[in-house]
All heavy atoms as a GROMACS GRO file, in nm:
protein
  602
    1MET      N    1   1.844  -0.862   0.114
    1MET     CA    2   1.736  -0.786   0.047
    1MET      C    3   1.664  -0.703   0.156
    1MET      O    4   1.634  -0.750   0.267
    1MET     CB    5   1.638  -0.880  -0.019
    1MET     CG    6   1.523  -0.810  -0.087
    1MET     SD    7   1.396  -0.914  -0.152
    1MET     CE    8   1.455  -0.942  -0.318
    2ASN      N    9   1.637  -0.580   0.125
    2ASN     CA   10   1.561  -0.493   0.214
    2ASN      C   11   1.429  -0.555   0.251
    2ASN      O   12   1.360  -0.608   0.166
    2ASN     CB   13   1.546  -0.359   0.142
    2ASN     CG   14   1.476  -0.255   0.226
    2ASN    OD1   15   1.372  -0.284   0.283
    2ASN    ND2   16   1.527  -0.138   0.223
    3LYS      N   17   1.390  -0.546   0.379
    3LYS     CA   18   1.262  -0.609   0.421
    3LYS      C   19   1.143  -0.551   0.348
    3LYS      O   20   1.046  -0.618   0.324
    3LYS     CB   21   1.248  -0.595   0.573
    3LYS     CG   22   1.232  -0.453   0.623
    3LYS     CD   23   1.222  -0.451   0.774
    3LYS     CE   24   1.211  -0.306   0.824
    3LYS     NZ   25   1.201  -0.299   0.967
    4TYR      N   26   1.148  -0.421   0.316
    4TYR     CA   27   1.034  -0.362   0.244
    4TYR      C   28   1.024  -0.414   0.103
    4TYR      O   29   0.912  -0.442   0.056
    4TYR     CB   30   1.046  -0.207   0.242
    4TYR     CG   31   1.030  -0.147   0.380
    4TYR    CD1   32   1.138  -0.105   0.456
    4TYR    CD2   33   0.902  -0.131   0.439
    4TYR    CE1   34   1.121  -0.048   0.582
    4TYR    CE2   35   0.885  -0.078   0.563
    4TYR     CZ   36   0.996  -0.034   0.636
    4TYR     OH   37   0.979   0.020   0.757
    5PHE      N   38   1.135  -0.430   0.032
    5PHE     CA   39   1.130  -0.487  -0.101
    5PHE      C   40   1.089  -0.632  -0.101
    5PHE      O   41   1.015  -0.675  -0.188
    5PHE     CB   42   1.268  -0.471  -0.171
    5PHE     CG   43   1.304  -0.331  -0.205
    5PHE    CD1   44   1.422  -0.277  -0.167
    5PHE    CD2   45   1.214  -0.249  -0.274
    5PHE    CE1   46   1.457  -0.143  -0.195
    5PHE    CE2   47   1.247  -0.117  -0.302
    5PHE     CZ   48   1.368  -0.064  -0.268
    6LYS      N   49   1.135  -0.704   0.000
    6LYS     CA   50   1.091  -0.845   0.012
    6LYS      C   51   0.940  -0.852   0.033
    6LYS      O   52   0.872  -0.937  -0.029
    6LYS     CB   53   1.165  -0.909   0.128
    6LYS     CG   54   1.134  -1.055   0.145
    6LYS     CD   55   1.218  -1.114   0.260
    6LYS     CE   56   1.190  -1.261   0.273
    6LYS     NZ   57   1.272  -1.318   0.382
    7ALA      N   58   0.887  -0.766   0.119
    7ALA     CA   59   0.743  -0.766   0.145
    7ALA      C   60   0.663  -0.725   0.019
    7ALA      O   61   0.566  -0.788  -0.016
    7ALA     CB   62   0.711  -0.671   0.256
    8GLN      N   63   0.713  -0.621  -0.052
    8GLN     CA   64   0.645  -0.577  -0.175
    8GLN      C   65   0.649  -0.689  -0.277
    8GLN      O   66   0.543  -0.717  -0.339
    8GLN     CB   67   0.712  -0.455  -0.229
    8GLN     CG   68   0.644  -0.404  -0.358
    8GLN     CD   69   0.722  -0.294  -0.424
    8GLN    OE1   70   0.845  -0.302  -0.436
    8GLN    NE2   71   0.649  -0.194  -0.473
    9SER      N   72   0.761  -0.757  -0.294
    9SER     CA   73   0.771  -0.864  -0.391
    9SER      C   74   0.673  -0.976  -0.360
    9SER      O   75   0.603  -1.028  -0.447
    9SER     CB   76   0.913  -0.919  -0.392
    9SER     OG   77   0.928  -1.023  -0.482
   10TRP      N   78   0.665  -1.015  -0.231
   10TRP     CA   79   0.573  -1.118  -0.191
   10TRP      C   80   0.425  -1.080  -0.223
   10TRP      O   81   0.350  -1.158  -0.270
   10TRP     CB   82   0.588  -1.150  -0.040
   10TRP     CG   83   0.497  -1.259   0.006
   10TRP    CD1   84   0.526  -1.390   0.005
   10TRP    CD2   85   0.364  -1.246   0.050
   10TRP    NE1   86   0.417  -1.462   0.052
   10TRP    CE2   87   0.314  -1.377   0.082
   10TRP    CE3   88   0.280  -1.137   0.074
   10TRP    CZ2   89   0.189  -1.397   0.128
   10TRP    CZ3   90   0.153  -1.162   0.123
   10TRP    CH2   91   0.106  -1.290   0.149
   11CYS      N   92   0.392  -0.954  -0.186
   11CYS     CA   93   0.255  -0.907  -0.210
   11CYS      C   94   0.223  -0.909  -0.359
   11CYS      O   95   0.116  -0.955  -0.397
   11CYS     CB   96   0.238  -0.766  -0.154
   11CYS     SG   97   0.225  -0.757   0.027
   12LEU      N   98   0.311  -0.860  -0.442
   12LEU     CA   99   0.284  -0.857  -0.586
   12LEU      C  100   0.269  -0.999  -0.644
   12LEU      O  101   0.184  -1.021  -0.728
   12LEU     CB  102   0.393  -0.779  -0.660
   12LEU     CG  103   0.401  -0.628  -0.629
   12LEU    CD1  104   0.523  -0.564  -0.693
   12LEU    CD2  105   0.271  -0.560  -0.671
   13LYS      N  106   0.349  -1.092  -0.595
   13LYS     CA  107   0.340  -1.231  -0.638
   13LYS      C  108   0.204  -1.291  -0.596
   13LYS      O  109   0.157  -1.381  -0.661
   13LYS     CB  110   0.451  -1.316  -0.582
   13LYS     CG  111   0.583  -1.293  -0.649
   13LYS     CD  112   0.691  -1.376  -0.584
   13LYS     CE  113   0.828  -1.342  -0.645
   13LYS     NZ  114   0.936  -1.411  -0.579
   14ASN      N  115   0.147  -1.236  -0.491
   14ASN     CA  116   0.017  -1.287  -0.439
   14ASN      C  117  -0.097  -1.196  -0.480
   14ASN      O  118  -0.204  -1.200  -0.421
   14ASN     CB  119   0.026  -1.300  -0.290
   14ASN     CG  120   0.105  -1.420  -0.253
   14ASN    OD1  121   0.063  -1.534  -0.256
   14ASN    ND2  122   0.234  -1.397  -0.218
   15ASN      N  123  -0.077  -1.116  -0.586
   15ASN     CA  124  -0.176  -1.029  -0.647
   15ASN      C  125  -0.236  -0.928  -0.547
   15ASN      O  126  -0.353  -0.900  -0.547
   15ASN     CB  127  -0.288  -1.115  -0.708
   15ASN     CG  128  -0.357  -1.038  -0.820
   15ASN    OD1  129  -0.302  -0.950  -0.882
   15ASN    ND2  130  -0.485  -1.075  -0.846
   16ILE      N  131  -0.146  -0.874  -0.464
   16ILE     CA  132  -0.183  -0.767  -0.373
   16ILE      C  133  -0.106  -0.641  -0.415
   16ILE      O  134   0.021  -0.644  -0.410
   16ILE     CB  135  -0.150  -0.803  -0.225
   16ILE    CG1  136  -0.226  -0.929  -0.185
   16ILE    CG2  137  -0.183  -0.686  -0.130
   16ILE    CD1  138  -0.184  -0.986  -0.052
   17LYS      N  139  -0.178  -0.539  -0.458
   17LYS     CA  140  -0.117  -0.415  -0.503
   17LYS      C  141  -0.163  -0.301  -0.418
   17LYS      O  142  -0.278  -0.293  -0.382
   17LYS     CB  143  -0.147  -0.391  -0.650
   17LYS     CG  144  -0.097  -0.503  -0.742
   17LYS     CD  145  -0.146  -0.488  -0.882
   17LYS     CE  146  -0.284  -0.544  -0.907
   17LYS     NZ  147  -0.311  -0.679  -0.885
   18ILE      N  148  -0.073  -0.210  -0.386
   18ILE     CA  149  -0.107  -0.089  -0.308
   18ILE      C  150  -0.059   0.030  -0.388
   18ILE      O  151   0.056   0.035  -0.434
   18ILE     CB  152  -0.041  -0.094  -0.167
   18ILE    CG1  153  -0.072  -0.227  -0.102
   18ILE    CG2  154  -0.085   0.023  -0.087
   18ILE    CD1  155   0.000  -0.247   0.033
   19TYR      N  156  -0.146   0.130  -0.398
   19TYR     CA  157  -0.110   0.243  -0.484
   19TYR      C  158  -0.179   0.371  -0.437
   19TYR      O  159  -0.273   0.370  -0.357
   19TYR     CB  160  -0.148   0.215  -0.629
   19TYR     CG  161  -0.288   0.163  -0.648
   19TYR    CD1  162  -0.396   0.249  -0.657
   19TYR    CD2  163  -0.311   0.025  -0.651
   19TYR    CE1  164  -0.524   0.197  -0.674
   19TYR    CE2  165  -0.438  -0.027  -0.664
   19TYR     CZ  166  -0.543   0.061  -0.678
   19TYR     OH  167  -0.670   0.011  -0.686
   20ILE      N  168  -0.129   0.481  -0.489
   20ILE     CA  169  -0.180   0.617  -0.458
   20ILE      C  170  -0.293   0.653  -0.552
   20ILE      O  171  -0.282   0.628  -0.670
   20ILE     CB  172  -0.067   0.720  -0.469
   20ILE    CG1  173   0.037   0.695  -0.358
   20ILE    CG2  174  -0.119   0.865  -0.463
   20ILE    CD1  175   0.164   0.780  -0.372
   21VAL      N  176  -0.395   0.714  -0.497
   21VAL     CA  177  -0.508   0.766  -0.576
   21VAL      C  178  -0.516   0.918  -0.548
   21VAL      O  179  -0.552   0.959  -0.438
   21VAL     CB  180  -0.642   0.701  -0.540
   21VAL    CG1  181  -0.760   0.760  -0.619
   21VAL    CG2  182  -0.634   0.549  -0.555
   22PRO      N  183  -0.477   0.999  -0.647
   22PRO     CA  184  -0.482   1.142  -0.624
   22PRO      C  185  -0.621   1.196  -0.611
   22PRO      O  186  -0.716   1.141  -0.671
   22PRO     CB  187  -0.409   1.201  -0.746
   22PRO     CG  188  -0.414   1.094  -0.850
   22PRO     CD  189  -0.429   0.963  -0.779
   23ILE      N  190  -0.636   1.305  -0.542
   23ILE     CA  191  -0.763   1.372  -0.530
   23ILE      C  192  -0.760   1.491  -0.628
   23ILE      O  193  -0.665   1.572  -0.619
   23ILE     CB  194  -0.789   1.420  -0.387
   23ILE    CG1  195  -0.794   1.298  -0.292
   23ILE    CG2  196  -0.922   1.501  -0.376
   23ILE    CD1  197  -0.801   1.335  -0.145
   24ARG      N  198  -0.856   1.498  -0.712
   24ARG     CA  199  -0.857   1.596  -0.818
   24ARG      C  200  -0.845   1.741  -0.762
   24ARG      O  201  -0.907   1.776  -0.665
   24ARG     CB  202  -0.989   1.588  -0.896
   24ARG     CG  203  -1.001   1.696  -1.005
   24ARG     CD  204  -1.125   1.675  -1.079
   24ARG     NE  205  -1.091   1.577  -1.186
   24ARG     CZ  206  -1.178   1.533  -1.276
   24ARG    NH1  207  -1.301   1.577  -1.274
   24ARG    NH2  208  -1.140   1.448  -1.367
   25ASN      N  209  -0.756   1.815  -0.827
   25ASN     CA  210  -0.729   1.957  -0.796
   25ASN      C  211  -0.674   1.978  -0.653
   25ASN      O  212  -0.693   2.087  -0.598
   25ASN     CB  213  -0.858   2.043  -0.815
   25ASN     CG  214  -0.906   2.039  -0.958
   25ASN    OD1  215  -0.825   2.036  -1.052
   25ASN    ND2  216  -1.035   2.033  -0.978
   26ARG      N  217  -0.612   1.881  -0.599
   26ARG     CA  218  -0.550   1.894  -0.468
   26ARG      C  219  -0.420   1.816  -0.467
   26ARG      O  220  -0.394   1.731  -0.550
   26ARG     CB  221  -0.646   1.836  -0.362
   26ARG     CG  222  -0.771   1.916  -0.341
   26ARG     CD  223  -0.870   1.851  -0.249
   26ARG     NE  224  -0.820   1.838  -0.111
   26ARG     CZ  225  -0.886   1.780  -0.016
   26ARG    NH1  226  -1.004   1.723  -0.042
   26ARG    NH2  227  -0.837   1.769   0.106
   27LYS      N  228  -0.334   1.846  -0.370
   27LYS     CA  229  -0.211   1.773  -0.352
   27LYS      C  230  -0.233   1.648  -0.271
   27LYS      O  231  -0.151   1.559  -0.265
   27LYS     CB  232  -0.103   1.862  -0.283
   27LYS     CG  233  -0.051   1.974  -0.367
   27LYS     CD  234   0.056   2.050  -0.296
   27LYS     CE  235   0.106   2.163  -0.384
   27LYS     NZ  236   0.214   2.238  -0.318
   28SER      N  237  -0.348   1.640  -0.206
   28SER     CA  238  -0.383   1.527  -0.121
   28SER      C  239  -0.412   1.403  -0.202
   28SER      O  240  -0.440   1.407  -0.323
   28SER     CB  241  -0.506   1.560  -0.034
   28SER     OG  242  -0.486   1.682   0.032
   29CYS      N  243  -0.409   1.288  -0.133
   29CYS     CA  244  -0.437   1.164  -0.203
   29CYS      C  245  -0.486   1.057  -0.101
   29CYS      O  246  -0.475   1.076   0.019
   29CYS     CB  247  -0.313   1.112  -0.276
   29CYS     SG  248  -0.167   1.096  -0.170
   30TYR      N  249  -0.538   0.951  -0.154
   30TYR     CA  250  -0.575   0.831  -0.078
   30TYR      C  251  -0.475   0.723  -0.109
   30TYR      O  252  -0.399   0.732  -0.206
   30TYR     CB  253  -0.711   0.779  -0.119
   30TYR     CG  254  -0.829   0.866  -0.087
   30TYR    CD1  255  -0.888   0.949  -0.186
   30TYR    CD2  256  -0.882   0.869   0.040
   30TYR    CE1  257  -0.997   1.025  -0.158
   30TYR    CE2  258  -0.992   0.949   0.071
   30TYR     CZ  259  -1.050   1.028  -0.027
   30TYR     OH  260  -1.156   1.105   0.001
   31VAL      N  261  -0.482   0.618  -0.036
   31VAL     CA  262  -0.408   0.494  -0.064
   31VAL      C  263  -0.511   0.384  -0.085
   31VAL      O  264  -0.605   0.375  -0.004
   31VAL     CB  265  -0.308   0.456   0.049
   31VAL    CG1  266  -0.248   0.316   0.027
   31VAL    CG2  267  -0.198   0.560   0.059
   32GLU      N  268  -0.496   0.305  -0.187
   32GLU     CA  269  -0.586   0.190  -0.210
   32GLU      C  270  -0.507   0.059  -0.212
   32GLU      O  271  -0.392   0.056  -0.259
   32GLU     CB  272  -0.660   0.202  -0.345
   32GLU     CG  273  -0.778   0.293  -0.337
   32GLU     CD  274  -0.861   0.293  -0.465
   32GLU    OE1  275  -0.823   0.229  -0.566
   32GLU    OE2  276  -0.968   0.355  -0.463
   33ILE      N  277  -0.570  -0.043  -0.161
   33ILE     CA  278  -0.518  -0.178  -0.163
   33ILE      C  279  -0.607  -0.260  -0.256
   33ILE      O  280  -0.728  -0.265  -0.237
   33ILE     CB  281  -0.513  -0.242  -0.025
   33ILE    CG1  282  -0.429  -0.159   0.071
   33ILE    CG2  283  -0.462  -0.387  -0.031
   33ILE    CD1  284  -0.435  -0.206   0.217
   34ASP      N  285  -0.545  -0.320  -0.356
   34ASP     CA  286  -0.615  -0.413  -0.445
   34ASP      C  287  -0.569  -0.553  -0.408
   34ASP      O  288  -0.459  -0.596  -0.443
   34ASP     CB  289  -0.583  -0.380  -0.591
   34ASP     CG  290  -0.650  -0.475  -0.688
   34ASP    OD1  291  -0.705  -0.579  -0.648
   34ASP    OD2  292  -0.645  -0.444  -0.812
   35ASN      N  293  -0.654  -0.624  -0.335
   35ASN     CA  294  -0.624  -0.759  -0.290
   35ASN      C  295  -0.705  -0.857  -0.373
   35ASN      O  296  -0.818  -0.885  -0.340
   35ASN     CB  297  -0.653  -0.774  -0.141
   35ASN     CG  298  -0.612  -0.905  -0.082
   35ASN    OD1  299  -0.572  -0.996  -0.157
   35ASN    ND2  300  -0.620  -0.920   0.046
   36ASN      N  301  -0.641  -0.906  -0.480
   36ASN     CA  302  -0.712  -0.997  -0.571
   36ASN      C  303  -0.847  -0.942  -0.618
   36ASN      O  304  -0.949  -1.008  -0.606
   36ASN     CB  305  -0.732  -1.135  -0.506
   36ASN     CG  306  -0.596  -1.204  -0.486
   36ASN    OD1  307  -0.526  -1.236  -0.580
   36ASN    ND2  308  -0.556  -1.220  -0.360
   37ASN      N  309  -0.846  -0.817  -0.665
   37ASN     CA  310  -0.961  -0.747  -0.716
   37ASN      C  311  -1.062  -0.703  -0.611
   37ASN      O  312  -1.170  -0.658  -0.645
   37ASN     CB  313  -1.030  -0.827  -0.830
   37ASN     CG  314  -0.940  -0.843  -0.948
   37ASN    OD1  315  -0.867  -0.750  -0.986
   37ASN    ND2  316  -0.941  -0.962  -1.012
   38THR      N  317  -1.029  -0.712  -0.484
   38THR     CA  318  -1.108  -0.651  -0.379
   38THR      C  319  -1.037  -0.523  -0.345
   38THR      O  320  -0.926  -0.523  -0.293
   38THR     CB  321  -1.114  -0.746  -0.258
   38THR    OG1  322  -1.175  -0.867  -0.297
   38THR    CG2  323  -1.195  -0.681  -0.149
   39ILE      N  324  -1.104  -0.409  -0.374
   39ILE     CA  325  -1.041  -0.279  -0.350
   39ILE      C  326  -1.081  -0.223  -0.212
   39ILE      O  327  -1.197  -0.222  -0.176
   39ILE     CB  328  -1.089  -0.180  -0.457
   39ILE    CG1  329  -1.065  -0.235  -0.598
   39ILE    CG2  330  -1.023  -0.040  -0.441
   39ILE    CD1  331  -0.921  -0.256  -0.635
   40ILE      N  332  -0.980  -0.181  -0.139
   40ILE     CA  333  -1.001  -0.118  -0.009
   40ILE      C  334  -0.933   0.018  -0.011
   40ILE      O  335  -0.813   0.027  -0.035
   40ILE     CB  336  -0.939  -0.204   0.104
   40ILE    CG1  337  -0.999  -0.341   0.105
   40ILE    CG2  338  -0.963  -0.134   0.238
   40ILE    CD1  339  -0.924  -0.441   0.192
   41ARG      N  340  -1.012   0.125   0.010
   41ARG     CA  341  -0.956   0.259   0.014
   41ARG      C  342  -0.934   0.300   0.158
   41ARG      O  343  -1.018   0.281   0.245
   41ARG     CB  344  -1.050   0.360  -0.054
   41ARG     CG  345  -0.995   0.501  -0.046
   41ARG     CD  346  -1.081   0.601  -0.117
   41ARG     NE  347  -1.053   0.588  -0.261
   41ARG     CZ  348  -1.105   0.667  -0.353
   41ARG    NH1  349  -1.190   0.759  -0.319
   41ARG    NH2  350  -1.073   0.653  -0.479
   42SER      N  351  -0.818   0.361   0.182
   42SER     CA  352  -0.789   0.406   0.318
   42SER      C  353  -0.888   0.513   0.360
   42SER      O  354  -0.930   0.598   0.280
   42SER     CB  355  -0.646   0.468   0.323
   42SER     OG  356  -0.640   0.585   0.250
   43PRO      N  357  -0.928   0.515   0.486
   43PRO     CA  358  -1.013   0.619   0.536
   43PRO      C  359  -0.941   0.753   0.552
   43PRO      O  360  -1.004   0.856   0.563
   43PRO     CB  361  -1.063   0.565   0.669
   43PRO     CG  362  -0.955   0.473   0.713
   43PRO     CD  363  -0.894   0.414   0.587
   44ASN      N  364  -0.807   0.746   0.549
   44ASN     CA  365  -0.725   0.867   0.570
   44ASN      C  366  -0.696   0.935   0.437
   44ASN      O  367  -0.677   0.870   0.335
   44ASN     CB  368  -0.591   0.828   0.634
   44ASN     CG  369  -0.609   0.764   0.771
   44ASN    OD1  370  -0.710   0.787   0.835
   44ASN    ND2  371  -0.515   0.684   0.808
   45ILE      N  372  -0.691   1.066   0.443
   45ILE     CA  373  -0.640   1.145   0.333
   45ILE      C  374  -0.500   1.190   0.366
   45ILE      O  375  -0.475   1.243   0.477
   45ILE     CB  376  -0.734   1.269   0.307
   45ILE    CG1  377  -0.872   1.222   0.267
   45ILE    CG2  378  -0.670   1.360   0.201
   45ILE    CD1  379  -0.970   1.338   0.252
   46TYR      N  380  -0.407   1.168   0.277
   46TYR     CA  381  -0.267   1.204   0.299
   46TYR      C  382  -0.233   1.335   0.235
   46TYR      O  383  -0.280   1.361   0.124
   46TYR     CB  384  -0.174   1.092   0.251
   46TYR     CG  385  -0.200   0.963   0.323
   46TYR    CD1  386  -0.292   0.869   0.273
   46TYR    CD2  387  -0.140   0.937   0.448
   46TYR    CE1  388  -0.319   0.752   0.345
   46TYR    CE2  389  -0.168   0.823   0.518
   46TYR     CZ  390  -0.255   0.730   0.464
   46TYR     OH  391  -0.283   0.615   0.538
   47LYS      N  392  -0.159   1.422   0.304
   47LYS     CA  393  -0.132   1.557   0.258
   47LYS      C  394  -0.057   1.563   0.126
   47LYS      O  395  -0.076   1.656   0.046
   47LYS     CB  396  -0.054   1.634   0.362
   47LYS     CG  397  -0.129   1.667   0.485
   47LYS     CD  398  -0.042   1.749   0.580
   47LYS     CE  399  -0.118   1.782   0.707
   47LYS     NZ  400  -0.038   1.866   0.794
   48ASN      N  401   0.028   1.466   0.103
   48ASN     CA  402   0.106   1.461  -0.022
   48ASN      C  403   0.145   1.318  -0.058
   48ASN      O  404   0.129   1.228   0.025
   48ASN     CB  405   0.223   1.555  -0.015
   48ASN     CG  406   0.320   1.520   0.095
   48ASN    OD1  407   0.363   1.408   0.108
   48ASN    ND2  408   0.353   1.618   0.179
   49GLN      N  409   0.202   1.303  -0.174
   49GLN     CA  410   0.235   1.168  -0.220
   49GLN      C  411   0.356   1.107  -0.144
   49GLN      O  412   0.366   0.987  -0.132
   49GLN     CB  413   0.259   1.169  -0.371
   49GLN     CG  414   0.134   1.188  -0.447
   49GLN     CD  415   0.151   1.170  -0.597
   49GLN    OE1  416   0.258   1.132  -0.643
   49GLN    NE2  417   0.049   1.202  -0.677
   50LYS      N  418   0.444   1.188  -0.092
   50LYS     CA  419   0.555   1.138  -0.017
   50LYS      C  420   0.504   1.065   0.114
   50LYS      O  421   0.550   0.955   0.142
   50LYS     CB  422   0.652   1.252   0.020
   50LYS     CG  423   0.759   1.219   0.121
   50LYS     CD  424   0.857   1.120   0.072
   50LYS     CE  425   0.972   1.099   0.170
   50LYS     NZ  426   0.982   0.964   0.221
   51ILE      N  427   0.417   1.130   0.181
   51ILE     CA  428   0.357   1.067   0.303
   51ILE      C  429   0.281   0.941   0.266
   51ILE      O  430   0.296   0.840   0.332
   51ILE     CB  431   0.265   1.169   0.375
   51ILE    CG1  432   0.346   1.289   0.424
   51ILE    CG2  433   0.191   1.099   0.493
   51ILE    CD1  434   0.261   1.405   0.473
   52ALA      N  435   0.204   0.947   0.159
   52ALA     CA  436   0.131   0.828   0.114
   52ALA      C  437   0.224   0.714   0.070
   52ALA      O  438   0.199   0.596   0.101
   52ALA     CB  439   0.036   0.864   0.000
   53SER      N  440   0.333   0.748   0.008
   53SER     CA  441   0.431   0.652  -0.036
   53SER      C  442   0.492   0.578   0.083
   53SER      O  443   0.509   0.456   0.084
   53SER     CB  444   0.540   0.716  -0.119
   53SER     OG  445   0.633   0.622  -0.163
   54ASP      N  446   0.525   0.652   0.189
   54ASP     CA  447   0.578   0.594   0.312
   54ASP      C  448   0.478   0.495   0.373
   54ASP      O  449   0.510   0.391   0.421
   54ASP     CB  450   0.614   0.701   0.411
   54ASP     CG  451   0.735   0.782   0.369
   54ASP    OD1  452   0.810   0.742   0.278
   54ASP    OD2  453   0.755   0.896   0.426
   55LYS      N  454   0.350   0.536   0.371
   55LYS     CA  455   0.240   0.452   0.419
   55LYS      C  456   0.233   0.321   0.342
   55LYS      O  457   0.209   0.214   0.398
   55LYS     CB  458   0.109   0.528   0.424
   55LYS     CG  459  -0.003   0.446   0.482
   55LYS     CD  460   0.022   0.414   0.628
   55LYS     CE  461  -0.095   0.338   0.688
   55LYS     NZ  462  -0.067   0.298   0.826
   56ILE      N  463   0.247   0.333   0.210
   56ILE     CA  464   0.241   0.213   0.122
   56ILE      C  465   0.347   0.111   0.162
   56ILE      O  466   0.320  -0.010   0.174
   56ILE     CB  467   0.255   0.254  -0.023
   56ILE    CG1  468   0.123   0.320  -0.069
   56ILE    CG2  469   0.285   0.131  -0.114
   56ILE    CD1  470   0.130   0.383  -0.208
   57TRP      N  471   0.470   0.157   0.186
   57TRP     CA  472   0.578   0.065   0.227
   57TRP      C  473   0.543  -0.005   0.360
   57TRP      O  474   0.561  -0.124   0.378
   57TRP     CB  475   0.713   0.137   0.240
   57TRP     CG  476   0.768   0.172   0.102
   57TRP    CD1  477   0.784   0.296   0.054
   57TRP    CD2  478   0.815   0.080   0.002
   57TRP    NE1  479   0.840   0.289  -0.073
   57TRP    CE2  480   0.860   0.160  -0.105
   57TRP    CE3  481   0.826  -0.057   0.000
   57TRP    CZ2  482   0.914   0.102  -0.219
   57TRP    CZ3  483   0.876  -0.113  -0.118
   57TRP    CH2  484   0.918  -0.032  -0.227
   58ASP      N  485   0.486   0.076   0.454
   58ASP     CA  486   0.445   0.014   0.582
   58ASP      C  487   0.335  -0.087   0.564
   58ASP      O  488   0.335  -0.189   0.630
   58ASP     CB  489   0.397   0.124   0.677
   58ASP     CG  490   0.509   0.216   0.724
   58ASP    OD1  491   0.625   0.177   0.717
   58ASP    OD2  492   0.477   0.329   0.767
   59LEU      N  493   0.241  -0.057   0.474
   59LEU     CA  494   0.132  -0.155   0.449
   59LEU      C  495   0.182  -0.283   0.382
   59LEU      O  496   0.138  -0.392   0.420
   59LEU     CB  497   0.024  -0.089   0.358
   59LEU     CG  498  -0.064   0.012   0.428
   59LEU    CD1  499  -0.144   0.092   0.323
   59LEU    CD2  500  -0.156  -0.051   0.528
   60TYR      N  501   0.274  -0.271   0.286
   60TYR     CA  502   0.332  -0.395   0.228
   60TYR      C  503   0.394  -0.477   0.335
   60TYR      O  504   0.373  -0.604   0.343
   60TYR     CB  505   0.435  -0.362   0.123
   60TYR     CG  506   0.381  -0.335  -0.016
   60TYR    CD1  507   0.417  -0.220  -0.087
   60TYR    CD2  508   0.298  -0.424  -0.081
   60TYR    CE1  509   0.368  -0.195  -0.214
   60TYR    CE2  510   0.249  -0.403  -0.207
   60TYR     CZ  511   0.284  -0.291  -0.276
   60TYR     OH  512   0.236  -0.264  -0.400
   61LEU      N  513   0.471  -0.418   0.424
   61LEU     CA  514   0.537  -0.492   0.532
   61LEU      C  515   0.437  -0.554   0.629
   61LEU      O  516   0.448  -0.669   0.668
   61LEU     CB  517   0.636  -0.401   0.604
   61LEU     CG  518   0.725  -0.469   0.708
   61LEU    CD1  519   0.812  -0.576   0.639
   61LEU    CD2  520   0.812  -0.362   0.775
   62HIS      N  521   0.336  -0.475   0.665
   62HIS     CA  522   0.230  -0.527   0.752
   62HIS      C  523   0.159  -0.650   0.694
   62HIS      O  524   0.141  -0.750   0.762
   62HIS     CB  525   0.131  -0.416   0.785
   62HIS     CG  526   0.010  -0.462   0.859
   62HIS    ND1  527   0.014  -0.490   0.995
   62HIS    CD2  528  -0.115  -0.492   0.822
   62HIS    CE1  529  -0.103  -0.531   1.036
   62HIS    NE2  530  -0.184  -0.534   0.930
   63ILE      N  531   0.119  -0.639   0.571
   63ILE     CA  532   0.048  -0.753   0.504
   63ILE      C  533   0.138  -0.874   0.495
   63ILE      O  534   0.097  -0.986   0.520
   63ILE     CB  535  -0.004  -0.711   0.365
   63ILE    CG1  536  -0.115  -0.608   0.383
   63ILE    CG2  537  -0.054  -0.830   0.288
   63ILE    CD1  538  -0.155  -0.536   0.253
   64TYR      N  539   0.265  -0.852   0.454
   64TYR     CA  540   0.359  -0.963   0.446
   64TYR      C  541   0.376  -1.031   0.581
   64TYR      O  542   0.366  -1.156   0.591
   64TYR     CB  543   0.496  -0.912   0.394
   64TYR     CG  544   0.608  -1.013   0.399
   64TYR    CD1  545   0.613  -1.112   0.299
   64TYR    CD2  546   0.700  -1.010   0.500
   64TYR    CE1  547   0.713  -1.206   0.303
   64TYR    CE2  548   0.801  -1.106   0.504
   64TYR     CZ  549   0.804  -1.204   0.406
   64TYR     OH  550   0.904  -1.301   0.409
   65ASN      N  551   0.400  -0.953   0.684
   65ASN     CA  552   0.418  -1.012   0.818
   65ASN      C  553   0.295  -1.084   0.866
   65ASN      O  554   0.301  -1.191   0.927
   65ASN     CB  555   0.459  -0.905   0.918
   65ASN     CG  556   0.600  -0.856   0.899
   65ASN    OD1  557   0.685  -0.927   0.845
   65ASN    ND2  558   0.628  -0.733   0.939
   66LYS      N  559   0.178  -1.030   0.840
   66LYS     CA  560   0.051  -1.091   0.881
   66LYS      C  561   0.035  -1.229   0.820
   66LYS      O  562  -0.010  -1.322   0.887
   66LYS     CB  563  -0.063  -0.997   0.839
   66LYS     CG  564  -0.201  -1.050   0.874
   66LYS     CD  565  -0.306  -0.954   0.829
   66LYS     CE  566  -0.444  -1.009   0.844
   66LYS     NZ  567  -0.548  -0.922   0.794
   67HIS      N  568   0.073  -1.246   0.694
   67HIS     CA  569   0.052  -1.374   0.627
   67HIS      C  570   0.167  -1.470   0.642
   67HIS      O  571   0.151  -1.587   0.614
   67HIS     CB  572   0.027  -1.347   0.477
   67HIS     CG  573  -0.106  -1.284   0.451
   67HIS    ND1  574  -0.222  -1.353   0.446
   67HIS    CD2  575  -0.142  -1.156   0.424
   67HIS    CE1  576  -0.325  -1.274   0.425
   67HIS    NE2  577  -0.276  -1.150   0.411
   68ASN      N  578   0.285  -1.423   0.684
   68ASN     CA  579   0.400  -1.512   0.691
   68ASN      C  580   0.444  -1.545   0.833
   68ASN      O  581   0.546  -1.613   0.848
   68ASN     CB  582   0.515  -1.449   0.612
   68ASN     CG  583   0.488  -1.462   0.464
   68ASN    OD1  584   0.488  -1.570   0.410
   68ASN    ND2  585   0.462  -1.347   0.401
   69LEU      N  586   0.370  -1.502   0.931
   69LEU     CA  587   0.406  -1.542   1.070
   69LEU      C  588   0.327  -1.658   1.120
   69LEU      O  589   0.334  -1.696   1.234
   69LEU     CB  590   0.384  -1.416   1.161
   69LEU     CG  591   0.483  -1.304   1.140
   69LEU    CD1  592   0.448  -1.187   1.234
   69LEU    CD2  593   0.628  -1.348   1.163
   70LYS      N  594   0.243  -1.716   1.037
   70LYS     CA  595   0.163  -1.828   1.077
   70LYS      C  596   0.239  -1.959   1.071
   70LYS      O  597   0.328  -1.978   1.000
   70LYS     CB  598   0.035  -1.841   0.987
   70LYS     CG  599  -0.055  -1.718   1.006
   70LYS     CD  600  -0.172  -1.728   0.915
   70LYS     CE  601  -0.260  -1.604   0.938
   70LYS     NZ  602  -0.374  -1.604   0.854
   0.00000   0.00000   0.00000
């Protein structure tokens, strides 16, 4: 199984969701993490959804590794 899909699956099972939030009338967007109903919005604005989507995969992997290396 791809490491990114494994990380995403683990996060979703643990009620951690990461998604794109578009900015009205722009191509730009934010990324938000919903960690058991605690919402964290990225301080960065991403130029388009492709860049934000790549960041989401990196975040799923980062969160998975952070919680599973203990």
